[in-house]
N, C-alpha and C positions, 0 to 999 in steps of 0.2 A: 169550702176549701178542703173537704174530706178527700175528693178525688185527686187533688194535687198532692196530698200527703201520701196517697198510694203510689202516685207516679214517682215521688221523691224516694220512697222506699225501694221501688224497683230499680231506680238509678243507683242506689247504694249497693244492691245485690249484684248488678251487672257491671259496676264500675270499679272493679278491683285490679285491673291491669295497670301497668306502669304508664305514665304519661309520655307522649311523644309529640313533638312539634308537628309531625306529618299527619297526625290524626285529626288536625283542625281542618283538613280539606274535606268538604262535604260530610259524608257519614264516617269518614276515617278509612284506614287501611283494612282490606278484607283479610281474613285469616286463611292460611293454607294448611296448617298442621294442627291436629286436635289430640290425637292419642299419643301417649308416652312412647309406645313402641315405634310409632311412625316418626316421632320427633327425634329419637336417637339416631335414625338413619337419614334425617333430613327429607323424609318422604311425604308426599301429599296424600298418602293413604291408598294408592292403587295397588302397589306391589306387596307381597307377603313380608311382614315385619314382626307380626305377633307370634306366629306358629308356621311351620312349613306349609306353604300353599295358602295361608290365611292372613288377611288383613282385616282388623275389626272395622276399618273405615270403608271397606268395599263389600257390600252385601253379596255380590256374586261369589265370593269365596267362603261364605259362612258354612255351607255344607261340609267343609273340610274340618270343622271343629268336632272334637269327640265328646265335648260336654257343653252344657249351658253355662254361659258366663255373665256375671255382672261385673262391670269394669268402670273404674273412675280414675281420672287424671287430675292432678293438682299442680299448678305451675307457679313459679316465682320469676319475675323479670326485673332486670336492672337496665335502665337507659340513661346514658350520659351524653353530653354534647362536648365537642372539641373547642367550642368558643370560650366558655368560662369554667370548664372542668366541673360543671354541675352534674348531679346524678340523682335519680329518683327510683324508687322501687315500688313494685306492686305484686299482688298475688291473687289467685282465685282458681276456681275449677275450670278446667279446659273442656272436659267432656264427661258425661255420665251415660252409661250404656248398658242395655240388657239384650243378650243375643241367645236365641234358641236354635240349634241345628236339629233338623227333623229327618231321621232315617237316612242320613248321609246324602240326601238328595235335595232337601229344601232347607229353608232357614227363615227365621222371623226375628226382628229386633226393633227396639225403640231406643231413642237417645235424646239428649238435650245438650246444646253446645252454643257458645257465642260465635256469631258470624263475622263481626267486625269489631274494631277497637276505636272508640270515639274519644278516648281520654287524652286530654292535652292541657297544658298550662304554660303560659309565658307572660312576661311583663316587660314594659319599656323601661329605659333608664329613668331615674328620678331627676327632675329639674326643679329649680327654686326660682320663684318670681317674687318681686317686691310689690305689695299692694298696700298703699298708704302707710308706708313705713313698717309694715309687718311682713315677715317672710312666709311664703306659702310653698310647701313642697308638694309636688304632683307627679303622678305616673299613671299609666294605664295597665290593666291586667285583663288577660283573655283566658277563659277557662271553658272546657267542655267535658262531658262525661256521659256514661251510659253506652247504648248501642243496640244492635239487633241480635236477638237470640233465635235459635231454630229448634223446634221440637220435631223429631223425625220418626217416621215409621217405615221400615224396610222389609222386603220379601225377597228371598232367593229362590230361583226356579232353574231346573236343569234343561239344557238343550239336548245333550247327549252325555256319554260317559266322560268326555274330555272338555266340555264347554258348558258354561252356565251364565245366567243373567241375574241381575239384581235390580229391583224396582223400589224406589223410595220417594216419599214426598216430605218436604220440609215446610212446616208451618212457621212463618216468620212473625215475630212479635217483639215487643220491647219498647223502650223510651230513651230519649237522650235530652241533654240540656247544653246550651251554649250561652256564655255570659260575657258581656263587655262591662268593665268597671273603670270608673275614674276614682283614684285615691287622692284625696286632698287632706294634708296634715293627718294622715293615718285613718281617715274616715272614708269608707267606701260608699260610692253611689253606683248602684247596680242597675243594669238593663239586661234582662235575660229572656230566653225562649225555651219552652219545653215542648217536645214532640212525642207523640205515641205512634207506633207502627203496626201494620197488619198486611200480610202478603203470603205468598207461597212459591215454592219452586219444585220441579219434578226432576228426578235423576234416573238415568238408565246406565247400569254398569255391566261390563262384560269381563269374563275371565275364561281363558282357554289354554290348553296344552297344545303347542305347535310341533314340538319335536321331543323325542325321548330315546335314549339308548343306555347302555350300561355305564357310561361315563358322565352324561350330562342330560339336562332337561331344559327346554325353553318354554316359558310361559308368557302369554300376552294379556294385556289388560287395557280397558278403555272406559271412559265415562263421558256421557253427554248430560249436561244440566241446562234446563230452560226454565224461565219464569212462567208459572201458571197464572199468578195474579200479581202484577207489579205492586210494590209496597205503596200503600197509602196510609193516611193517618190524620191526626188533629194537631194543629199548631196553636200553642198558647203563648201570646206575646204580652209581657208585663211592662207597664210603664216604669219610668225611672223612679227609684226610691232610695232613701238613705238607710243603709243597713247599720243601725245604731249598735246592735248587739253583735254584729260581725259573725253571723251564723250562716251566711250565704243563701238564706231564704227570706221571703217576706213574711212577717208575722206582726202581732199587735204591738210589739216594742219598737217598730220602725216608724219612719216618717215618710210620707203622710200616713194617717191612720187607715186609709183605704187606697188601694191601687187598682186601676182599671186593667182588665185582662181581655185582650182581643182574641177571639176563638175563630180559627179558620180551618176548613177542611183542605187537605193537600192530597194530591194523587200522582201516581206514576213518578215517584221520586227515586226508586231503586228497582232495577229489573236485571238481575245478574244472569248471564248465560256463559257457559264454558264448554270446552272440549279438552279432554285429557287422554293421554295414552302412556303406557309404560311397558317395558320388557324386563324379564327376570331370567337369568341363566343360572341354574342350580347344578352344582357339581356333586360328585359322589361323596366327598368329604364334608357335606352339609354346608359348604360355602356357597353363597348366592351373591351374584353381582347384578345390579339393576340400574336402569335409567328411566327418567320420567320427563314428560313435557306437558305443559298446560297453557291454553289460551283462554283468558277470561275477559268479558266485556260487560259493562253496565249499559243496557239499552234503554234506560229511562228517558222519556221525552220531555219531562218537566224541567225546564232550565231555570226556574225561579227559586230553586232550593237555596236558602241562605245558610251560610256557615261562617265561622270566624274568618277563614280565607275564602275569598269569592272565587272558588274554583272547586272542582270535584275530580275524583278518580274515575277515569273513563275506561281504562283497560289495564290488563296485567298479563305478563308472561312469566312462566316459571320453568326453569330447566334445572335438573338435579340428577345426581347419581351417587351410588355408594355400594356398600357390601353388608351382608348379614351372614353371620355364622351361627346357626341354631344349635343350642345345646342338646345333649342326649340324656334323657331322664334315666336311662338304664346304665349309664357309664359308671364305672367304679370311682374314678377321680372326680372331685367336686368341680375342678376347673373345666372338665369336659361337659358339665351340666349347664354352664353359663352360656347364654346367648349374647353375642357381641354384635354391635351395630356401629356403623360410621358412614358419614356422607358429607356431601358438599352441594350447595344450591345457589342459584342466582334468581332474583325476582326483579322485574322492572315494571313500575307503575307509570302510566301516562296520564297527565292531567288534561281534562276536556278542553279548556279554553286557552290556557297559556301555552300548551304544547310542551311544557317542561316534563322531564322524566325523573322519577325517584328510583334509584338503584339500590338494591339490598343484596349483599353477599354474605354467606354464612357457612360455618363448619359445624358438624354435630358428631356426638359420640354417645353411645348408650349401652346399657347392660340389662339383661333379664335373668331372673332366678325363678325356676319352677320348684314348687314344693307341694307335698300331699299327693294322694293318689289321683285326684281329679284335675291335676294340672294347674293348680293355683299358680299365679305368676306375679312377681314383684319386679317392676321395671323402673329404671332410672335413665334420664337423658340430660345432656348438657349441650347447649348451643351457644355459639358466639359469632358475632358478625358486626357489620357496619351498614349504615343506611345514609344516603346523601342525595341531594337534589342539585340540578345543574346550577353552578355558580352560587350555591347557598350552603345551608347547614349540613353538618355531618354528625350522625349519632353512632355511638358504640353500644352494643346490646349484648346482654348475657341472659340466657334462660336456663333454669333448672326445673325439671319436671319429674314427679314421681307418680307412678300408676300402680294400682292394685286390681287384679282380676281374680275373682273367685269362681271356681267351677263347681257344677253339681250335675247329677244324673237325672235327665228328663227323657220322656218318650221312649223308655225301654220296656220291653215286655216283662211282666212279672213271671218268675219261675213257678211252675206248678208244685203243689204240695206233694211230698213223697208219701 
């Protein structure tokens, strides 16, 4: 059982996000926003939101950084439903990243981030039956957690003085669990599955300057993402057991004393591909207006993937826009040193088999504060929105994210001794 303990530990590490009913579809909803500076503008990370001309999520822009940065974002999410006014909260790291610009032409970076959110929980109404004169209360519970993580390595390359490319590979890994439980007189009888994941995706990013004069500058961005190795893994299916100590796992205190576990190899269950583009218009007063669009598809061929809901996310579209006004470190007034971000976005998820659509609409606002000589930055973002499905549930969401980016001087020539 040692390997299962390791899986359960990984589930705990990756399962810190708030629960959503919609995450019970397949592997759950894919994430679009990772960095706090991007979240404040509602951006998917293509356009500059961290620094003029730079997005930490777009490797093609990394040569515009003046310093090496280590950056981390931590988020807290609240999700509530309109049906019973229930609300749950979750928190965890959104992204941890290390980026090195090299001689204002190249860049190198590594990061780790969650790719999707599989965390959900809901239960049926309680019913009472009479069994030989004794009342028995019963209800069902459905629970899932964990998800896919990505460890990324990226490289920035110049095309010319006005255009550059970014190349990156994401190694996908992680584990998830979904559970069906029957609760009789407050005693849970559980049937659950645990899955591990392994796969990869490749990304090609572009950043270029299309127009510039004394009053404005137009920048264009694009990203193509394809699956290198569709996600495969191992499925562990546990027989039904009585969870006597109610700790959500099978152990020696439960009944029966031994439970059979079927182990199956699964393949081609997740193969994301996407195309994204964005435009950013920068004005002389440091105000930037942007727009972004993304088409995302899961091209996996395995239709036998089982989840709480017998359906999966097949495709997604994202459209959004907003503005960013970058602060000036050399300004005398502290208000002029603050970076301000705001945006709005809409995402639509299509289910593979039912054809239903999940729509999400949101607004965002954020601030950034630079300090110290190497451009250290403290970012805050707040997002609010709603998510609903055709003829079904509606959820209300609130996100608060904080990010810290610390700069240092790398790859500079040492001065000769006098």
